[in-house]
Every structure is written in C-alpha cells, then in structure tokens.
ROGU-925100 format. One record per residue: x, y, z of N, C-alpha, C in turn; chain. Coordinates in nm, 4 decimals, padded with zeros to 6 digits, always signed. Last residue first. Example, Ala and Ser with C-alpha at 12.3 -4.5 7.8 and 13.67 -1.06 7.14 Angstrom:
BEGIN
       n_u       n_v       n_w      ca_u      ca_v      ca_w       c_u       c_v       c_w  c
  +01.2850  -00.2250  +00.7080  +01.3670  -00.1060  +00.7140  +01.2900  +00.0030  +00.7870  A
  +01.3190  -00.5690  +00.7800  +01.2300  -00.4500  +00.7800  +01.3200  -00.3300  +00.7800  A
END
This chain:
BEGIN
       n_u       n_v       n_w      ca_u      ca_v      ca_w       c_u       c_v       c_w  c
  +10.3495  +11.6827  +08.0653  +10.4124  +11.5741  +08.1598  +10.3756  +11.6497  +08.3237  A
  +10.3998  +11.8817  +07.9210  +10.2657  +11.8135  +07.9337  +10.2569  +11.7547  +08.0527  A
  +10.6745  +11.8948  +07.8424  +10.6102  +11.9733  +07.8894  +10.4810  +12.0062  +07.9675  A
  +10.7253  +11.6458  +07.6643  +10.7204  +11.5933  +07.8093  +10.6810  +11.7244  +07.9457  A
  +10.7299  +11.7187  +07.4305  +10.6115  +11.6329  +07.4605  +10.5837  +11.6268  +07.6141  A
  +10.8427  +12.0730  +07.3917  +10.8850  +11.9420  +07.4478  +10.7273  +11.8657  +07.4761  A
  +10.7582  +12.3592  +07.3589  +10.6901  +12.2555  +07.2456  +10.7530  +12.1018  +07.3119  A
  +10.8699  +12.4403  +07.6220  +10.7174  +12.4287  +07.6328  +10.6891  +12.3531  +07.4950  A
  +11.1716  +12.4680  +07.5487  +11.1108  +12.3603  +07.6022  +10.9463  +12.3400  +07.6463  A
  +11.1089  +12.6669  +07.3231  +11.2014  +12.5302  +07.2936  +11.1477  +12.3770  +07.3640  A
  +11.0193  +12.8610  +07.4829  +10.9284  +12.8369  +07.4124  +10.9589  +12.6563  +07.3856  A
  +11.3367  +12.8987  +07.6414  +11.1399  +12.8783  +07.7177  +11.0503  +12.7802  +07.6046  A
  +11.4970  +12.9484  +07.4309  +11.4979  +12.8424  +07.5201  +11.3634  +12.8043  +07.5994  A
  +11.2923  +13.2543  +07.3537  +11.3750  +13.1108  +07.2753  +11.3882  +13.0301  +07.3450  A
  +11.3876  +13.3602  +07.6424  +11.2233  +13.3402  +07.5882  +11.2741  +13.2413  +07.4621  A
  +11.6761  +13.3503  +07.7016  +11.5885  +13.2923  +07.7430  +11.4350  +13.2585  +07.6879  A
  +11.7395  +13.5681  +07.3953  +11.7628  +13.4471  +07.4659  +11.6625  +13.2980  +07.5656  A
  +11.5875  +13.7230  +07.5133  +11.5340  +13.6491  +07.4036  +11.5664  +13.5882  +07.4381  A
  +11.5149  +13.9177  +07.7711  +11.5781  +13.8224  +07.7844  +11.5999  +13.7539  +07.6757  A
  +11.3737  +14.2600  +07.7250  +11.5482  +14.1856  +07.6773  +11.5815  +14.0636  +07.6704  A
  +11.1166  +14.1831  +07.8093  +11.2077  +14.1724  +07.6872  +11.3057  +14.1469  +07.6295  A
  +11.0888  +13.9386  +08.0828  +11.0948  +14.1056  +08.0303  +11.1512  +14.0662  +07.8906  A
  +10.7439  +13.7961  +08.1605  +10.9699  +13.7788  +08.0599  +10.9897  +13.9214  +08.0351  A
  +10.5317  +13.8585  +08.3845  +10.6053  +13.8716  +08.2123  +10.7470  +13.8239  +08.2550  A
  +10.3619  +13.6878  +08.5477  +10.5029  +13.7290  +08.5526  +10.5144  +13.7287  +08.4360  A
  +10.1400  +13.5242  +08.6904  +10.1006  +13.5590  +08.5265  +10.2066  +13.7120  +08.5469  A
  +10.1414  +13.4027  +08.8717  +10.1458  +13.5185  +08.9387  +10.1326  +13.5964  +08.7970  A
  +10.1556  +13.1035  +08.7655  +10.0604  +13.1272  +08.9020  +10.0656  +13.2520  +08.9480  A
  +10.3582  +13.1533  +08.6206  +10.2592  +13.1681  +08.5147  +10.1180  +13.1511  +08.6863  A
  +10.5388  +13.0557  +08.7347  +10.5417  +13.1773  +08.7856  +10.4197  +13.2592  +08.6887  A
  +10.6540  +12.7914  +08.6654  +10.6230  +12.8230  +08.8035  +10.5014  +12.9641  +08.7625  A
  +10.8267  +12.8224  +08.4787  +10.7153  +12.8018  +08.4218  +10.6450  +12.8850  +08.5709  A
  +11.0770  +12.8222  +08.6218  +11.0086  +12.9909  +08.5301  +10.8918  +12.9881  +08.5362  A
  +11.0716  +12.6068  +08.7261  +11.1076  +12.7361  +08.8478  +10.9977  +12.8191  +08.7461  A
  +11.1234  +12.4745  +08.4719  +11.0218  +12.4569  +08.5674  +10.9713  +12.5768  +08.6490  A
  +11.3422  +12.5721  +08.3295  +11.2379  +12.6079  +08.3273  +11.0662  +12.5789  +08.3566  A
  +11.5720  +12.4607  +08.5516  +11.5072  +12.6242  +08.5032  +11.3963  +12.6009  +08.4697  A
  +11.5757  +12.2078  +08.5038  +11.4892  +12.2872  +08.6466  +11.4727  +12.4254  +08.6079  A
  +11.5379  +12.1651  +08.2877  +11.4386  +12.0892  +08.3334  +11.4208  +12.1809  +08.4781  A
  +11.8353  +12.2809  +08.2261  +11.7084  +12.3112  +08.1334  +11.5561  +12.2768  +08.1899  A
  +11.9768  +11.9883  +08.4027  +11.9717  +12.1778  +08.4326  +11.8457  +12.2933  +08.3329  A
  +11.9592  +11.8076  +08.2851  +11.8794  +11.8443  +08.4320  +11.8126  +11.9938  +08.4066  A
  +11.9278  +11.8772  +07.9556  +11.9747  +11.8468  +08.0448  +11.8853  +11.8551  +08.1727  A
  +11.9310  +11.8212  +07.6326  +11.8454  +11.8882  +07.7026  +11.8980  +11.8100  +07.8449  A
  +12.2173  +11.9125  +07.4102  +12.1030  +11.8232  +07.4031  +12.0296  +11.8422  +07.5219  A
  +12.5083  +11.9698  +07.4773  +12.4587  +12.0069  +07.3445  +12.2956  +11.9215  +07.2958  A
  +12.4640  +12.1199  +07.8116  +12.5210  +12.0306  +07.7225  +12.4300  +12.0790  +07.5611  A
  +12.3255  +12.3350  +07.9247  +12.4949  +12.2833  +07.9367  +12.5255  +12.1704  +07.9135  A
  +12.1234  +12.4957  +07.8060  +12.2276  +12.5457  +07.9339  +12.3379  +12.4349  +07.9161  A
  +12.0987  +12.4749  +07.4627  +12.0633  +12.4105  +07.5750  +12.1459  +12.4617  +07.6445  A
  +12.1786  +12.6311  +07.2111  +12.0152  +12.5495  +07.2035  +11.9690  +12.5548  +07.3998  A
  +12.3304  +12.8933  +07.1833  +12.3109  +12.7787  +07.2102  +12.1698  +12.7332  +07.2708  A
  +12.3985  +13.1975  +07.1123  +12.4777  +13.0748  +07.0031  +12.4286  +12.9451  +07.0892  A
  +12.3126  +13.2624  +07.4464  +12.3591  +13.3071  +07.3546  +12.4577  +13.2266  +07.1890  A
  +12.2531  +13.1239  +07.7336  +12.2072  +13.0502  +07.6254  +12.2217  +13.1239  +07.4367  A
  +12.4364  +13.2711  +07.9206  +12.4667  +13.1564  +07.8308  +12.4630  +13.1109  +07.7366  A
  +12.2571  +13.5124  +07.9131  +12.4601  +13.5385  +07.8323  +12.4676  +13.4070  +07.8071  A
  +12.0254  +13.4148  +08.0319  +12.0537  +13.4641  +07.8767  +12.2092  +13.5098  +07.8574  A
  +12.1649  +13.3529  +08.3003  +12.1067  +13.2119  +08.1891  +12.1242  +13.2825  +08.0126  A
  +12.1709  +13.5895  +08.3730  +12.2484  +13.5087  +08.3363  +12.2258  +13.3781  +08.2236  A
  +11.9484  +13.6758  +08.3607  +12.0013  +13.7434  +08.2606  +12.1253  +13.6826  +08.2805  A
  +11.8054  +13.5483  +08.6212  +11.7421  +13.4904  +08.4228  +11.8413  +13.5636  +08.3373  A
  +11.8308  +13.7167  +08.7988  +11.9356  +13.5395  +08.7696  +11.9149  +13.5231  +08.6405  A
  +11.6047  +13.8750  +08.8179  +11.7634  +13.8905  +08.7513  +11.8529  +13.8259  +08.7563  A
  +11.4447  +13.6856  +08.8864  +11.4637  +13.7989  +08.7527  +11.6126  +13.7863  +08.6812  A
  +11.5064  +13.6198  +09.1202  +11.4976  +13.4887  +09.0436  +11.5026  +13.5680  +08.9144  A
  +11.4944  +13.8741  +09.2608  +11.5720  +13.8396  +09.2515  +11.5727  +13.7212  +09.1167  A
  +11.1775  +13.9240  +09.2195  +11.2809  +14.0128  +09.1741  +11.4230  +13.9088  +09.1482  A
  +11.0855  +13.7041  +09.4232  +11.0608  +13.7052  +09.2245  +11.1473  +13.8043  +09.1689  A
  +11.1641  +13.7753  +09.6209  +11.3277  +13.6810  +09.5335  +11.2254  +13.6653  +09.4301  A
  +11.0674  +14.0235  +09.6849  +11.1887  +13.9753  +09.6852  +11.2504  +13.8734  +09.6035  A
  +10.8013  +13.9890  +09.6696  +10.8416  +14.0484  +09.5845  +10.9676  +14.0381  +09.5691  A
  +10.7707  +13.7687  +09.9222  +10.7783  +13.7482  +09.7575  +10.8252  +13.8108  +09.6542  A
  +10.8302  +13.9592  +10.1250  +10.9430  +13.8203  +10.0927  +10.9154  +13.8201  +09.9448  A
  +10.6252  +14.1120  +10.0839  +10.7428  +14.1858  +10.1026  +10.8822  +14.0630  +10.0206  A
  +10.3902  +13.9317  +10.0848  +10.3981  +14.0399  +10.0153  +10.5636  +14.0726  +09.9940  A
  +10.3937  +13.6288  +10.2608  +10.4226  +13.8124  +10.3010  +10.4822  +13.8202  +10.1324  A
  +10.1902  +13.3840  +10.3985  +10.1877  +13.4986  +10.2668  +10.2518  +13.6183  +10.3346  A
  +10.1699  +13.0896  +10.4590  +10.1968  +13.2136  +10.5572  +10.2089  +13.3290  +10.4682  A
  +10.0262  +12.8989  +10.2677  +10.1004  +12.9123  +10.2585  +10.0827  +13.0411  +10.4234  A
  +09.7942  +12.7469  +10.2087  +09.9428  +12.7023  +10.2071  +10.0329  +12.7497  +10.2628  A
  +09.6087  +12.9234  +10.0753  +09.6500  +12.8433  +10.2315  +09.7011  +12.7522  +10.2659  A
  +09.7685  +13.1042  +09.8526  +09.7501  +13.1316  +10.0034  +09.6842  +13.0298  +10.1578  A
  +09.7577  +13.0033  +09.6235  +09.8897  +12.9037  +09.7076  +09.8490  +12.9872  +09.8777  A
  +09.6356  +13.1450  +09.4479  +09.6003  +12.9639  +09.4673  +09.6442  +12.9716  +09.6014  A
  +09.7544  +13.4258  +09.5152  +09.6333  +13.3918  +09.5574  +09.5788  +13.2622  +09.6083  A
  +10.0925  +13.4446  +09.4804  +09.9815  +13.3088  +09.4647  +09.8222  +13.3489  +09.5409  A
  +10.3001  +13.5331  +09.6628  +10.2394  +13.6071  +09.6004  +10.1308  +13.5762  +09.5129  A
  +10.4633  +13.2854  +09.7772  +10.3999  +13.4075  +09.8727  +10.2773  +13.4997  +09.8153  A
  +10.5058  +13.1233  +09.5860  +10.4565  +13.0877  +09.7108  +10.3709  +13.1731  +09.7714  A
  +10.6700  +13.3242  +09.3950  +10.4834  +13.2736  +09.3172  +10.4403  +13.2116  +09.5134  A
  +10.8711  +13.3376  +09.5352  +10.7889  +13.4686  +09.5082  +10.6772  +13.3989  +09.4783  A
  +10.9465  +13.0645  +09.5735  +10.9434  +13.0890  +09.6720  +10.8701  +13.2592  +09.6601  A
  +11.0184  +13.0095  +09.2902  +10.9231  +13.0011  +09.3365  +10.8746  +13.0088  +09.4853  A
  +11.2432  +13.2361  +09.2445  +11.0845  +13.2347  +09.1511  +11.0203  +13.1418  +09.2022  A
  +11.3856  +13.0799  +09.4552  +11.3715  +13.2392  +09.4608  +11.2814  +13.2761  +09.3513  A
  +11.4870  +12.8058  +09.2652  +11.4524  +12.8510  +09.3885  +11.3856  +12.9806  +09.4549  A
  +11.5368  +12.9289  +09.0128  +11.4169  +12.8034  +09.0585  +11.4061  +12.8393  +09.1894  A
  +11.7548  +13.0646  +09.0395  +11.6667  +13.1136  +08.9255  +11.5302  +13.0664  +09.0241  A
  +11.9779  +13.0066  +09.1774  +11.9621  +13.1577  +09.1948  +11.8400  +13.1842  +09.0691  A
  +11.9713  +12.7800  +09.2652  +11.9752  +12.8229  +09.3848  +11.9684  +12.9357  +09.3267  A
  +11.8964  +12.6225  +08.9795  +11.8441  +12.5945  +09.0916  +11.8210  +12.7142  +09.2625  A
  +12.0822  +12.6895  +08.8162  +11.9547  +12.6905  +08.7528  +11.8445  +12.7304  +08.9096  A
  +12.3083  +12.6497  +08.9266  +12.2569  +12.8065  +08.9502  +12.1369  +12.7612  +08.9917  A
  +12.2547  +12.3521  +08.9329  +12.3247  +12.4348  +09.0710  +12.2544  +12.5611  +09.0980  A
  +12.3294  +12.3017  +08.6982  +12.1743  +12.2855  +08.7490  +12.1588  +12.3546  +08.8630  A
  +12.5796  +12.3989  +08.6303  +12.4307  +12.4576  +08.5823  +12.3079  +12.4444  +08.6125  A
  +12.7257  +12.1856  +08.7692  +12.6880  +12.3563  +08.7731  +12.6513  +12.4106  +08.7274  A
  +12.5417  +11.9285  +08.6464  +12.5784  +11.9421  +08.7846  +12.6194  +12.1378  +08.8065  A
  +12.6869  +12.0002  +08.4071  +12.5805  +12.0236  +08.3941  +12.5314  +11.9995  +08.5108  A
  +12.9956  +12.0036  +08.4168  +12.9122  +12.1281  +08.3842  +12.8185  +12.1032  +08.4335  A
  +13.0089  +11.7019  +08.5661  +13.0626  +11.8631  +08.5986  +12.9756  +11.9687  +08.5615  A
  +12.9131  +11.5904  +08.3008  +12.8650  +11.5981  +08.4177  +12.9413  +11.6819  +08.5090  A
  +13.1674  +11.6319  +08.1102  +13.0673  +11.7222  +08.0761  +12.9439  +11.7218  +08.1883  A
  +13.3853  +11.5338  +08.2292  +13.3688  +11.6954  +08.2409  +13.2294  +11.7288  +08.1923  A
  +13.2905  +11.2883  +08.3050  +13.3723  +11.3717  +08.3986  +13.3121  +11.5061  +08.3579  A
  +13.0349  +11.2047  +08.0639  +13.1941  +11.1886  +08.0592  +13.2225  +11.2673  +08.2236  A
  +12.7372  +11.1813  +08.0655  +12.7849  +11.0943  +07.9901  +12.9681  +11.0924  +07.9891  A
  +12.4784  +11.3493  +08.2192  +12.6376  +11.3783  +08.1887  +12.6697  +11.2399  +08.0975  A
  +12.2296  +11.3889  +08.2847  +12.2889  +11.4329  +08.3932  +12.4492  +11.4185  +08.3451  A
  +12.0808  +11.2882  +08.0745  +12.0256  +11.3978  +08.1406  +12.1662  +11.4604  +08.2439  A
  +12.0087  +11.0386  +07.8311  +12.1124  +11.0910  +07.9416  +12.0726  +11.2311  +07.9656  A
  +11.6743  +10.8807  +07.7810  +11.8245  +10.9383  +07.7484  +11.9113  +11.0015  +07.8345  A
  +11.8521  +10.5665  +07.9778  +11.8382  +10.6916  +07.7945  +11.6960  +10.7912  +07.8310  A
  +11.8434  +10.4984  +08.1810  +11.9938  +10.5834  +08.1667  +11.9778  +10.6657  +08.0511  A
  +11.7175  +10.3889  +08.4489  +11.6596  +10.4391  +08.3081  +11.8069  +10.5356  +08.2365  A
  +11.8697  +10.4067  +08.7212  +11.8075  +10.3196  +08.6265  +11.7252  +10.2745  +08.5224  A
  +11.9932  +10.6678  +08.7053  +12.0660  +10.5084  +08.6861  +12.0013  +10.3860  +08.6435  A
  +11.7855  +10.7885  +08.6393  +11.8926  +10.7676  +08.5644  +11.9589  +10.7008  +08.5928  A
  +11.6551  +10.7906  +08.8757  +11.5806  +10.7385  +08.7748  +11.6795  +10.7287  +08.6507  A
  +11.8463  +10.9103  +09.0589  +11.8031  +10.7761  +09.0870  +11.7544  +10.7039  +08.9691  A
  +11.7980  +11.1456  +08.9992  +11.9349  +11.0526  +08.9890  +11.9403  +10.9922  +08.9894  A
  +11.5367  +11.2102  +09.0797  +11.5917  +11.1997  +08.9135  +11.7268  +11.1686  +08.8885  A
  +11.5427  +11.1507  +09.3621  +11.4917  +11.1034  +09.2652  +11.5086  +11.1141  +09.1087  A
  +11.7174  +11.4439  +09.3984  +11.7649  +11.2511  +09.4247  +11.6941  +11.1278  +09.3936  A
  +11.5994  +11.5736  +09.3258  +11.6943  +11.5762  +09.2238  +11.7611  +11.4334  +09.2563  A
  +11.3622  +11.5769  +09.4456  +11.3184  +11.5610  +09.3521  +11.4096  +11.5552  +09.3309  A
  +11.3834  +11.3593  +09.7508  +11.4240  +11.5125  +09.7216  +11.3688  +11.4873  +09.6291  A
  +11.3089  +11.1772  +09.8936  +11.2263  +11.2295  +09.8892  +11.2627  +11.3689  +09.8335  A
  +11.3036  +10.7726  +09.9117  +11.3637  +10.8824  +09.8394  +11.2455  +11.0640  +09.8799  A
  +11.3111  +10.5074  +10.1065  +11.2052  +10.6196  +10.0532  +11.2883  +10.7359  +10.0027  A
  +11.2841  +10.1384  +10.0226  +11.3653  +10.2726  +10.0731  +11.2814  +10.4316  +10.0414  A
  +11.1649  +09.9392  +09.9617  +11.1100  +09.9814  +10.0792  +11.1662  +10.1529  +10.1046  A
  +11.2009  +09.7806  +09.7240  +11.2824  +09.7253  +09.9121  +11.2406  +09.8199  +10.0312  A
  +11.0718  +09.9287  +09.5897  +11.0678  +09.8189  +09.5809  +11.0996  +09.7381  +09.7118  A
  +11.0404  +10.2813  +09.6938  +11.1217  +10.1917  +09.6335  +11.0824  +10.0498  +09.6293  A
  +10.8955  +10.5759  +09.6635  +10.8849  +10.4379  +09.7399  +10.9534  +10.3497  +09.6212  A
  +10.9343  +10.8885  +09.6501  +10.9527  +10.7579  +09.5633  +10.9505  +10.6569  +09.6476  A
  +10.7709  +11.2217  +09.7074  +10.8260  +11.1283  +09.7405  +10.8011  +10.9649  +09.6311  A
  +10.8165  +11.5488  +09.5484  +10.7593  +11.4150  +09.5544  +10.8783  +11.3582  +09.6339  A
  +10.6857  +11.6950  +09.8742  +10.6357  +11.5763  +09.7125  +10.7436  +11.6351  +09.6188  A
  +10.6407  +11.6827  +10.2331  +10.7068  +11.7257  +10.0805  +10.6573  +11.6300  +10.0143  A
  +10.8175  +11.6706  +10.5288  +10.6343  +11.6532  +10.4794  +10.6962  +11.7224  +10.3303  A
  +11.0301  +11.3880  +10.7252  +11.0104  +11.5262  +10.6334  +10.8452  +11.5411  +10.5561  A
  +10.9496  +11.1930  +10.8638  +10.9214  +11.3264  +10.9461  +10.9193  +11.4038  +10.8500  A
  +11.0594  +10.9947  +10.7592  +11.1287  +11.0088  +10.8809  +11.0862  +11.1374  +10.8982  A
  +10.8670  +10.8704  +10.5930  +11.0032  +10.9964  +10.5488  +11.0284  +11.0613  +10.6468  A
  +10.7158  +10.7010  +10.6954  +10.8133  +10.6130  +10.5759  +10.9101  +10.7446  +10.5392  A
  +10.5567  +10.8477  +10.8602  +10.6775  +10.8059  +10.9091  +10.7522  +10.7365  +10.8036  A
  +10.4653  +11.0406  +10.6912  +10.5659  +11.0893  +10.7718  +10.6091  +10.9814  +10.8100  A
  +10.2682  +10.8427  +10.5817  +10.3874  +10.9099  +10.4821  +10.5094  +10.9565  +10.6016  A
  +10.0727  +10.8143  +10.8358  +10.1789  +10.6666  +10.7403  +10.2957  +10.6955  +10.6188  A
  +10.0309  +11.0029  +10.8786  +10.0892  +10.9469  +10.9949  +10.1738  +10.8521  +10.8951  A
  +10.0037  +11.2457  +10.6210  +09.9585  +11.1845  +10.6824  +10.0749  +11.0860  +10.7791  A
  +10.0632  +11.4691  +10.4290  +10.0719  +11.4708  +10.5826  +10.0304  +11.3098  +10.6755  A
  +09.9512  +11.4710  +10.2354  +10.0877  +11.4310  +10.1988  +10.1056  +11.4312  +10.3059  A
  +09.6804  +11.5893  +10.2134  +09.7255  +11.3816  +10.1634  +09.8683  +11.3645  +10.2435  A
  +09.5841  +11.8418  +10.2871  +09.6440  +11.7849  +10.3618  +09.6923  +11.6087  +10.3767  A
  +09.4645  +11.9121  +10.1010  +09.3998  +11.8864  +10.1773  +09.4581  +11.8567  +10.2930  A
  +09.6850  +12.0553  +09.9704  +09.5500  +12.1924  +09.9695  +09.5080  +12.0924  +10.1085  A
  +09.7220  +11.8524  +09.8194  +09.8195  +11.8694  +09.9376  +09.7481  +12.0074  +10.0509  A
  +09.6796  +11.5354  +09.7048  +09.6082  +11.6731  +09.6788  +09.6537  +11.7415  +09.8518  A
  +09.8554  +11.3368  +09.4900  +09.8149  +11.3887  +09.6559  +09.7340  +11.5201  +09.6045  A
  +09.8775  +11.0475  +09.3233  +09.8033  +11.1856  +09.2933  +09.7560  +11.2767  +09.4935  A
  +10.0941  +10.8286  +09.2818  +09.9474  +10.8449  +09.3685  +09.9499  +10.9616  +09.2963  A
  +10.2220  +10.5648  +08.9836  +10.1787  +10.6896  +09.0117  +10.0593  +10.7575  +09.1090  A
  +10.4274  +10.3433  +08.9458  +10.2576  +10.3292  +09.0192  +10.2549  +10.5174  +09.0714  A
  +10.6210  +10.2795  +08.6570  +10.5995  +10.3116  +08.8446  +10.4610  +10.3363  +08.8156  A
  +10.6215  +10.1813  +08.4254  +10.6483  +10.1383  +08.4918  +10.7186  +10.1798  +08.6247  A
  +10.7121  +10.4001  +08.2625  +10.5803  +10.3911  +08.2407  +10.5209  +10.2330  +08.3464  A
  +10.9459  +10.6338  +08.1326  +10.8733  +10.5218  +08.2245  +10.7412  +10.4950  +08.2456  A
  +11.0406  +10.8270  +07.8629  +10.9840  +10.7170  +07.9011  +10.9737  +10.5969  +08.0167  A
  +11.2088  +10.9420  +07.9288  +11.2830  +10.8987  +07.9730  +11.1507  +10.7506  +07.9164  A
  +11.0559  +11.1890  +07.9084  +11.1668  +11.2141  +07.8533  +11.1924  +11.1058  +07.8136  A
  +10.8892  +11.1358  +08.1740  +10.8260  +11.1593  +08.0471  +10.9100  +11.1293  +07.9504  A
  +11.0180  +11.1120  +08.3813  +11.0078  +11.0047  +08.3366  +10.9214  +11.0048  +08.1776  A
  +11.1113  +11.4339  +08.3854  +11.2122  +11.2791  +08.3812  +11.1097  +11.1809  +08.3134  A
  +10.7967  +11.5448  +08.4507  +10.9278  +11.5747  +08.3050  +11.0566  +11.4611  +08.2330  A
  +10.8063  +11.3843  +08.6672  +10.7199  +11.3384  +08.6074  +10.7795  +11.3947  +08.4336  A
  +11.0227  +11.5180  +08.8430  +11.0244  +11.4446  +08.8002  +10.9213  +11.3035  +08.7337  A
  +10.9292  +11.8284  +08.7880  +11.0603  +11.7584  +08.7557  +11.0737  +11.6474  +08.7596  A
  +10.7004  +11.7785  +08.9430  +10.7227  +11.8324  +08.7906  +10.8024  +11.7730  +08.7663  A
  +10.7512  +11.8328  +09.2557  +10.7582  +11.6899  +09.1915  +10.6823  +11.6742  +08.9879  A
  +10.8544  +12.0836  +09.2053  +10.9323  +11.9580  +09.2369  +10.9015  +11.8731  +09.2265  A
  +10.5985  +12.2826  +09.1338  +10.7360  +12.1936  +09.0299  +10.8024  +12.1413  +09.1071  A
  +10.2884  +12.1385  +09.1865  +10.4250  +12.1944  +09.2586  +10.5411  +12.2049  +09.1505  A
  +10.0217  +12.1192  +09.1191  +10.0887  +12.1620  +09.0903  +10.2246  +12.2309  +09.1126  A
  +09.9587  +11.7832  +09.1162  +09.9891  +11.8694  +09.0258  +10.0238  +11.9686  +09.0213  A
  +10.1986  +11.5772  +09.3851  +10.0977  +11.6245  +09.3224  +10.1190  +11.7117  +09.1843  A
  +10.2957  +11.2264  +09.4046  +10.2956  +11.3408  +09.3597  +10.1531  +11.4691  +09.4306  A
  +10.4676  +10.9229  +09.4793  +10.3921  +10.9888  +09.5414  +10.4023  +11.1276  +09.5089  A
  +10.5094  +10.6116  +09.3474  +10.5967  +10.7847  +09.3307  +10.4170  +10.8661  +09.3599  A
  +10.6445  +10.3225  +09.3769  +10.5444  +10.4146  +09.3738  +10.6131  +10.5806  +09.3973  A
  +10.7672  +10.0235  +09.2238  +10.8206  +10.1352  +09.2841  +10.6328  +10.2620  +09.2412  A
END
C-alpha cells in the first residue's frame, strides 16, 4: 500500500495519527507539496477519478481511497488493535455520533476558518476574512458542547481514545496556524487537548 499525504493539512494528519496509534509501519508514505501542485498531477487525478485532495491511499489491488475517515476505517479493519471505532454495536454508534459532531460542528468550521485567515495558506485559497471569521467563531462556539461532554470523562466517546477524539483535536490544533487562543472557560476541553498533545501519536 502507498499513502500520499502532506505535512500541514489536517486530513492527512488524521491518517498519520491512526497509523501511529496502531504502530502501522508497512505502508509506503509519499509526501507531496500541495503548494507546488504535486497532488494535481495527471497520474494522481486519473487514479482518483478527478478528486483533488489529500490524503490518498492506494491499495495493493489498485483501489484508491481518498477520504480520510474512509481510509482510517479501512486501516481499522486491517489493523484492528487498538480499537478506535467501537467494539459493540452500541459503542460503535456512540463513537460514530461523536465523530460526526466533532467533524461537522468543530473540525470543519475551524479548518475553513484557518484556510481563510492564515497568511501561510494564502497561496492555496481565495481567502475571504468574513468567511474565515464566521467559521472560526462557529467552531469555537461548538467547543462548548465538547466541554460539557468531557465533564467527568477523559475522552469524548468511550473510556479510551477513539476516532472522535482524533477528529476533534486535529481540527482544534490546526488553529495554531492563526494562533487562536482557547477561551478560558473551556477548562475541560483544555484538559483533554493537553492529554491529546501528550500522546506520542500527536507528533505523527
């Protein structure tokens, strides 16, 4: 298998994090420079049926996966330990619920905010400060939901780290590109975020 990815973007980081948690070392990693358009070559676009973006996982049979969560679910099937997506129908449903909330309410708006507000990304985006500010504020507002959930809990969806934590934290951590300060009243989120930063996989 071969993983095409890039350093800064949050979606490839999800896959790297999962690989680190599962100690996956038998996948070839190809790092591309998005600023130079290396992810838009005719060869890659042919294999992804025109989809532009990273990460891309190319399987041994030639199948190409292009969505980060789809790739992570595939890796969960191939490398089941440690479990990140659920071990029972009930737990799987709760983890899916919180993963969706983490992505739609927190990670996605924060990521859009960064893309439109970070000078570092100006060359990749037709930036709009109003769009960026609105999405940043919506993501911050949604963090209050996570703060309530984390009261008396170490993790968002289960009694251990799951994909929901990875998605939420990587979206939040991406805001370092705009030096976004976490509101002081989000004490539970701050505690949880520090626990995520302390994991060895955080450096992946």
